[in-house]
C-alpha positions as CSV (number, residue, x, y, z in Angstrom):
1,M,-4.6,30.6,-18.6
2,L,-1.7,30.0,-16.2
3,D,-0.7,33.0,-14.1
4,E,3.1,32.9,-14.6
5,A,3.8,35.3,-11.8
6,R,2.0,33.0,-9.3
7,V,4.0,30.0,-10.6
8,A,7.2,32.0,-10.2
9,R,6.2,32.8,-6.6
10,L,5.5,29.2,-5.9
11,I,9.0,28.3,-7.1
12,R,10.6,31.0,-5.1
13,D,8.5,30.2,-2.0
14,F,9.8,26.6,-2.1
15,H,13.4,27.7,-2.3
16,E,13.0,30.1,0.6
17,S,10.9,27.9,2.9
18,E,11.9,25.0,5.2
19,I,11.3,21.4,4.2
20,P,8.1,20.3,6.1
21,S,8.7,18.4,9.3
22,P,8.8,16.0,10.9
23,I,10.0,13.8,8.1
24,F,10.6,10.1,8.8
25,S,12.6,7.6,6.7
26,R,10.4,5.1,4.9
27,E,11.3,1.6,3.8
28,V,10.6,2.6,0.2
29,K,13.7,4.4,-1.0
30,L,13.6,6.4,-4.3
31,P,16.8,6.6,-6.3
32,L,18.3,10.1,-6.5
33,T,19.4,9.5,-10.1
34,I,18.9,6.8,-12.7
35,G,20.9,6.2,-15.8
36,I,17.8,6.1,-18.1
37,K,15.3,8.7,-19.3
38,R,12.3,7.7,-17.1
39,A,10.2,9.4,-14.5
40,I,10.1,7.9,-11.0
41,T,6.5,7.6,-9.9
42,V,5.2,6.9,-6.4
43,I,1.7,5.3,-6.3
44,G,-0.3,4.0,-3.5
45,P,-3.4,4.7,-1.3
46,R,-4.4,8.1,-0.2
47,R,-2.7,9.6,2.8
48,A,0.0,7.0,2.9
49,G,2.8,9.6,2.8
50,K,3.6,10.0,-0.9
51,S,4.2,13.7,-0.7
52,Y,6.4,13.3,2.3
53,L,8.4,10.7,0.6
54,L,9.2,13.3,-2.1
55,F,10.2,15.8,0.7
56,Y,12.5,13.1,2.2
57,T,14.1,12.6,-1.2
58,I,14.6,16.4,-1.5
59,K,16.2,16.4,1.9
60,Q,18.6,13.7,0.9
61,L,19.7,15.8,-2.2
62,L,20.3,18.8,0.0
63,E,22.3,16.8,2.5
64,K,24.5,15.7,-0.5
65,G,25.3,19.3,-1.2
66,I,22.9,19.8,-4.2
67,D,22.0,23.5,-4.6
68,R,18.4,23.9,-3.7
69,K,17.9,26.0,-6.8
70,N,18.6,22.9,-8.9
71,I,15.5,21.4,-7.5
72,L,12.0,22.3,-8.6
73,Y,9.0,21.3,-6.5
74,L,5.3,22.0,-7.4
75,N,2.1,20.8,-6.0
76,F,-0.6,20.8,-8.6
77,E,-3.4,20.8,-6.1
78,D,-2.5,24.5,-5.5
79,P,-5.2,26.8,-6.7
80,T,-2.7,28.3,-9.1
81,F,-3.2,25.3,-11.4
82,E,-6.9,25.0,-11.0
83,A,-7.6,25.9,-14.7
84,A,-4.3,24.9,-16.1
85,T,-4.0,23.0,-19.4
86,A,-1.3,20.8,-20.8
87,A,-0.2,23.7,-22.9
88,D,0.2,25.8,-19.7
89,L,2.4,23.1,-18.2
90,A,4.8,23.4,-21.1
91,N,5.7,26.9,-19.8
92,I,6.8,25.8,-16.4
93,P,10.4,25.0,-17.3
94,D,10.7,28.4,-19.1
95,I,9.4,30.2,-16.0
96,F,11.9,28.3,-13.9
97,F,14.8,29.2,-16.2
98,R,13.8,32.9,-16.4
99,I,14.3,32.9,-12.6
100,Y,17.5,30.9,-12.7
101,P,19.0,31.3,-16.2
102,E,22.3,29.9,-15.0
103,K,20.6,26.5,-14.3
104,R,19.5,25.9,-17.9
105,N,22.3,23.5,-18.8
106,G,22.8,22.1,-15.3
107,R,21.7,18.9,-13.6
108,L,18.2,19.3,-12.3
109,W,15.6,17.4,-10.1
110,F,11.9,18.1,-10.8
111,F,9.3,17.0,-8.3
112,F,5.7,17.2,-9.4
113,D,3.1,16.4,-6.7
114,E,-0.5,15.4,-7.7
115,V,0.4,16.2,-11.4
116,Q,-2.6,14.2,-12.6
117,E,-4.8,17.2,-11.6
118,V,-4.0,18.7,-15.0
119,A,-5.4,16.9,-18.1
120,G,-2.7,16.0,-20.6
121,W,0.1,15.9,-18.0
122,E,1.6,12.9,-19.6
123,R,2.8,14.8,-22.7
124,F,4.4,17.4,-20.5
125,I,6.3,14.9,-18.5
126,R,7.5,13.1,-21.5
127,A,8.7,16.4,-23.0
128,V,10.6,17.3,-19.8
129,I,12.3,13.9,-19.7
130,D,13.4,14.3,-23.4
131,R,14.4,18.0,-23.2
132,F,16.3,18.4,-20.0
133,N,19.1,16.8,-18.0
134,A,16.7,16.2,-15.1
135,S,15.5,13.4,-12.8
136,V,11.7,13.6,-12.7
137,F,9.6,12.5,-9.7
138,L,5.8,12.2,-9.7
139,T,3.1,11.4,-7.2
140,G,-0.6,11.2,-7.6
141,S,-3.7,9.9,-6.0
142,S,-4.6,6.4,-6.9
143,S,-7.8,7.7,-8.6
144,R,-5.9,8.8,-11.7
145,L,-2.3,7.6,-11.4
146,L,-2.5,3.9,-11.3
147,S,0.6,1.9,-12.3
148,K,-1.1,0.2,-15.3
149,E,-2.3,3.6,-16.5
150,I,1.1,5.1,-16.3
151,A,2.6,2.2,-18.3
152,T,0.2,3.1,-21.1
153,S,0.1,6.9,-20.9
154,M,3.8,7.3,-20.4
155,R,4.7,4.7,-23.0
156,G,7.2,2.9,-20.8
157,R,8.9,6.0,-19.6
158,T,8.4,5.5,-15.9
159,L,9.6,3.4,-12.9
160,S,6.8,2.9,-10.3
161,Y,7.2,2.5,-6.6
162,L,4.4,1.4,-4.3
163,L,4.0,3.2,-1.0
164,L,1.5,1.7,1.4
165,S,0.6,2.8,4.9
166,L,3.2,2.3,7.6
167,S,4.7,-1.1,8.2
168,F,5.0,-2.2,11.8
169,S,8.6,-1.2,11.8
170,E,7.8,2.3,10.5
171,F,4.9,2.5,13.0
172,L,7.3,1.9,15.8
173,E,9.6,4.6,14.5
174,F,6.8,7.1,14.2
175,S,5.8,6.2,17.7
176,G,9.3,6.8,19.1
177,I,10.0,3.2,19.9
178,E,13.2,1.4,18.8
179,S,12.9,-1.6,16.7
180,V,15.6,-4.2,17.6
181,R,16.5,-7.6,16.1
182,F,17.1,-9.3,19.5
183,P,14.7,-7.6,22.1
184,S,14.9,-8.1,25.8
185,S,12.0,-9.4,27.8
186,A,10.9,-5.9,28.6
187,Q,11.2,-4.9,24.9
188,E,9.2,-7.9,23.9
189,L,6.3,-6.8,26.1
190,T,6.5,-3.3,24.5
191,L,6.5,-4.8,21.0
192,S,3.5,-7.0,21.9
193,K,1.6,-4.0,23.2
194,M,2.4,-1.9,20.2
195,A,1.4,-4.8,17.9
196,C,-2.0,-4.9,19.5
197,E,-2.4,-1.2,18.8
198,Y,-1.2,-1.6,15.2
199,L,-3.6,-4.5,14.7
200,K,-6.5,-2.4,15.7
201,F,-5.8,1.0,14.2
202,G,-3.4,0.3,11.3
203,G,-0.6,2.4,10.0
204,Y,-1.8,5.5,8.2
205,P,0.8,8.2,9.2
206,E,-1.7,10.8,10.4
207,T,-3.4,8.4,12.7
208,V,-0.1,7.5,14.3
209,L,1.0,11.1,14.7
210,Y,-2.4,12.3,16.0
211,K,-3.8,9.4,17.9
212,R,-6.4,11.5,19.7
213,E,-8.6,11.7,16.5
214,R,-7.5,8.6,14.6
215,E,-10.9,7.0,14.4
216,R,-12.3,10.2,12.9
217,L,-9.3,10.4,10.5
218,L,-9.8,6.8,9.4
219,R,-13.5,7.3,8.6
220,E,-12.8,10.5,6.7
221,L,-9.9,8.9,4.8
222,L,-12.1,5.9,3.7
223,D,-14.9,8.3,2.7
224,V,-12.7,10.4,0.6
225,A,-11.1,7.4,-1.1
226,I,-14.5,5.9,-1.9
227,Q,-15.8,9.2,-3.3
228,R,-12.8,10.3,-5.3
229,D,-11.0,7.1,-6.2
230,I,-14.1,4.9,-6.9
231,I,-17.4,6.8,-7.3
232,E,-16.0,9.7,-9.3
233,R,-13.4,7.6,-11.2
234,Y,-15.8,4.9,-12.3
235,G,-19.0,6.9,-12.4
236,I,-20.6,4.6,-9.9
237,R,-24.3,5.4,-9.3
238,N,-25.3,2.7,-6.9
239,I,-23.4,4.1,-4.0
240,K,-25.4,2.2,-1.4
241,V,-24.5,-1.2,-2.9
242,L,-20.8,-0.2,-3.1
243,R,-20.8,0.7,0.6
244,M,-22.6,-2.6,1.4
245,L,-20.0,-4.5,-0.6
246,I,-17.2,-2.8,1.4
247,E,-18.9,-3.6,4.7
248,A,-19.5,-7.2,3.6
249,I,-15.8,-7.7,2.7
250,A,-14.7,-6.1,6.0
251,T,-17.1,-8.0,8.3
252,S,-17.6,-11.4,6.7
253,S,-15.4,-14.2,8.0
254,E,-15.4,-15.7,4.5
255,F,-16.6,-13.4,1.8
256,S,-18.4,-14.9,-1.2
257,M,-19.5,-12.8,-4.1
258,H,-22.1,-15.4,-5.0
259,R,-23.7,-15.2,-1.5
260,F,-23.5,-11.4,-1.5
261,F,-25.2,-11.2,-4.9
262,N,-28.0,-13.5,-3.7
263,F,-28.3,-11.4,-0.5
264,L,-28.8,-8.3,-2.6
265,K,-31.2,-10.0,-5.0
266,S,-33.4,-11.3,-2.1
267,N,-33.5,-7.8,-0.7
268,G,-34.7,-6.2,-3.9
269,Y,-31.4,-4.7,-5.1
270,K,-31.1,-4.8,-8.9
271,V,-27.5,-5.1,-9.7
272,S,-25.6,-7.6,-11.9
273,K,-22.8,-9.9,-10.7
274,N,-20.6,-8.3,-13.4
275,T,-21.2,-4.9,-11.9
276,L,-20.3,-6.2,-8.5
277,Y,-17.0,-7.6,-9.8
278,T,-16.4,-4.1,-11.4
279,Y,-16.8,-2.6,-8.0
280,L,-14.4,-5.2,-6.5
281,Q,-11.8,-4.3,-9.1
282,A,-12.3,-0.6,-8.3
283,L,-11.6,-1.2,-4.7
284,E,-8.4,-3.0,-5.6
285,D,-7.3,-0.3,-8.0
286,A,-7.8,2.3,-5.2
287,F,-5.5,0.2,-2.9
288,I,-8.3,-0.4,-0.4
289,I,-8.3,-4.2,-0.8
290,H,-6.2,-6.9,-2.4
291,E,-7.4,-10.3,-3.5
292,T,-5.6,-13.6,-3.1
293,K,-6.3,-16.7,-5.2
294,R,-6.4,-20.3,-4.2
295,Y,-3.0,-21.9,-4.8
296,S,-2.6,-24.3,-7.7
297,K,0.3,-25.2,-9.9
298,S,-2.0,-24.6,-12.8
299,V,-2.1,-20.9,-13.6
300,R,-5.5,-21.3,-15.2
301,Q,-7.0,-23.0,-12.1
302,R,-5.4,-20.4,-10.0
303,E,-7.0,-17.5,-11.9
304,Q,-10.4,-19.2,-12.0
305,S,-10.5,-19.9,-8.3
306,M,-12.5,-17.9,-5.7
307,S,-10.8,-14.8,-4.4
308,K,-10.3,-13.9,-0.8
309,P,-10.2,-10.1,-0.3
310,Y,-8.1,-8.4,2.4
311,M,-8.1,-4.8,3.5
312,L,-4.7,-3.1,2.9
313,D,-4.7,-1.5,6.3
314,N,-6.3,-2.8,9.5
315,G,-7.7,0.7,10.3
316,L,-10.1,0.2,7.4
317,L,-11.5,-2.8,9.3
318,M,-11.7,-1.0,12.6
319,V,-14.0,1.7,11.1
320,N,-16.3,-1.1,10.1
321,N,-16.4,-2.3,13.7
322,V,-14.3,-5.5,13.0
323,S,-12.3,-7.1,15.8
324,G,-10.8,-10.4,16.8
325,G,-9.6,-13.1,14.4
326,K,-10.5,-11.1,11.3
327,L,-8.2,-8.2,12.3
328,F,-5.4,-10.7,13.2
329,E,-5.6,-12.6,9.9
330,N,-5.7,-9.3,7.9
331,A,-2.6,-8.1,9.7
332,V,-0.7,-11.3,8.9
333,F,-1.7,-11.0,5.2
334,N,-0.4,-7.4,5.1
335,A,2.9,-8.3,6.7
336,L,3.4,-10.9,3.9
337,F,2.0,-8.8,1.1
338,R,4.5,-5.9,1.8
339,N,7.4,-8.0,0.5
340,E,7.3,-7.5,-3.3
341,K,9.4,-10.6,-3.9
342,L,6.6,-12.8,-2.6
343,K,3.3,-13.9,-4.0
344,I,0.6,-14.8,-1.5
345,Y,-2.2,-17.4,-2.0
346,Y,-4.4,-19.5,0.2
347,Y,-4.7,-23.3,0.1
348,S,-7.7,-25.5,0.6
349,D,-8.7,-29.1,0.0
350,Q,-11.7,-31.1,1.0
351,S,-10.9,-31.2,4.7
352,S,-8.6,-28.3,5.6
353,E,-7.3,-24.9,4.7
354,V,-4.1,-23.0,5.1
355,D,-4.4,-19.2,5.3
356,F,-1.3,-18.3,3.3
357,I,0.9,-20.0,0.8
358,V,4.1,-18.0,0.3
359,E,5.6,-18.3,-3.1
360,E,9.0,-16.9,-4.1
361,K,10.5,-17.2,-7.6
362,G,7.9,-19.8,-8.6
363,A,8.5,-22.1,-5.6
364,V,6.5,-22.5,-2.4
365,K,8.6,-21.1,0.3
366,A,6.4,-21.3,3.4
367,L,3.0,-22.3,4.7
368,V,1.6,-19.8,7.2
369,Q,-1.4,-20.1,9.5
370,A,-2.9,-17.1,11.4
371,S,-4.2,-18.1,14.8
372,S,-4.1,-15.4,17.5
373,E,-4.4,-18.0,20.2
374,L,-3.3,-21.7,20.3
375,N,-5.3,-22.6,23.4
376,G,-6.8,-26.0,23.6
377,I,-6.0,-29.4,22.1
378,E,-8.7,-29.1,19.4
379,T,-7.3,-25.8,18.1
380,K,-3.7,-27.1,18.0
381,E,-4.8,-30.3,16.2
382,R,-6.8,-28.3,13.6
383,E,-4.0,-25.9,12.8
384,F,-1.2,-28.5,12.9
385,K,-3.2,-31.0,10.8
386,A,-3.9,-28.4,8.1
387,L,-0.2,-27.5,7.8
388,Y,0.8,-31.2,7.8
389,R,-1.5,-32.1,4.9
390,A,-0.6,-29.1,2.9
391,S,3.1,-29.7,3.5
392,D,2.9,-33.1,1.9
393,A,0.7,-31.9,-1.0
394,L,3.0,-28.9,-1.8
395,D,6.3,-30.4,-0.8
396,C,7.2,-27.6,1.6
397,N,8.5,-28.1,5.1
398,K,8.7,-24.4,6.2
399,L,5.6,-24.4,8.5
400,I,4.7,-21.4,10.5
401,I,1.8,-20.5,12.9
402,V,1.6,-16.8,13.7
403,T,0.0,-16.0,17.1
404,L,-0.5,-13.0,19.2
405,N,2.2,-13.8,21.8
406,S,3.2,-17.5,21.7
407,K,6.6,-18.5,20.6
408,G,8.5,-21.8,20.1
409,T,8.6,-24.9,18.0
410,E,6.6,-28.2,18.0
411,I,7.0,-31.5,16.2
412,Y,3.8,-32.9,14.6
413,K,4.1,-36.3,12.9
414,G,7.8,-35.7,12.3
415,K,7.4,-32.2,10.9
416,K,8.7,-29.1,12.7
417,I,6.2,-26.2,13.1
418,N,7.5,-22.8,14.1
419,I,5.3,-20.7,16.3
420,M,6.0,-17.0,16.3
421,P,4.3,-13.9,17.7
422,I,2.9,-11.5,15.1
423,W,5.3,-8.7,16.0
424,E,8.2,-11.0,15.1
425,L,6.7,-11.8,11.7
426,M,6.1,-8.1,11.0
427,L,9.7,-7.2,11.9
428,A,11.7,-10.2,10.6
429,P,12.9,-10.3,7.0
430,V,11.8,-13.4,5.2
431,A,15.3,-14.7,5.2
432,Q,15.2,-15.0,9.0
433,W,12.2,-17.3,9.1
């Protein structure tokens, strides 16, 4: 049974308290109003800043002169809602209007944080959308508020926005460093230094704002995500194998499910390959990893190809004691993956491999190699040759090698290859490549 007096107090407390600070602008921007009856949902990994994105949106409304009493914010992780039911949720608008009866016919904005904590929340949200002249904003942990689930449970009544951990540009802003399009030599040195820090520790907001304990924060963040978003959600019992899978993905230079399965089998672990693939999908659903496929013009061949998994934040590699080239390639992947207009694949033939094939609107836009250092003739020849071969095979002449610090262009057998430092890739829009 919902304690209505406690709900009313939460509503009043929000209207009388300050918006949490500091609040930074994020690259993901939520529309303040939309012309259709849909909820706006923010999904993404744990601790990526979803709640603060709601607060930033509320701050925007207040700056536009919206009366704070036209805004309702509730966090359903509050103990007030611990035993709440879907029927209890239906009373929330009535409680709000008993406090502010003059707002009943007005324009409203409802923000419901972690709403998935209450079973049957979908019916409540659909009813709010239908009954009131309100914009509805939702956030929730990835464990129960995945985009594909929303599409089903909300029956097409939502627009979903993905919020990942901080991009490099956001990381710089959180660190108090200006991001400029044309940096000076001194600024380039700063950007290079910060890129090395970002490559190692990633961009979860708390780890940037409280660097003293960021390793501890990252370990706890991963542990909580594993427990709540994977083990509890999927009812996984073989926790040791799950953790071994995560470690194998993080530390293997080239992860192979077949090899991992044989490793487990040879060490006496009884688990099917189908179960391992279920675990892998669970990791992707929880926004811990993302898999890329081998590029092919055939959709069928593409989907049947071996996947390459990447961690969605470099900090998750660091807590698994990963360093060097693996960190670098993972960071390049994430820089590309953040652009929702692009699809990312890898390419391989019998003699060479290109790390990333960048596709936009069905056409191959660029071929990208991740090589932190281009020292030595053999290294250059290997990277250049792979790009050259793939360029001919895929009919693409935008060839890029991402390095730690090197910058320039080289001609290889008549083809121009752009060499750029990783900080430039992470800051430059695709149109500037």
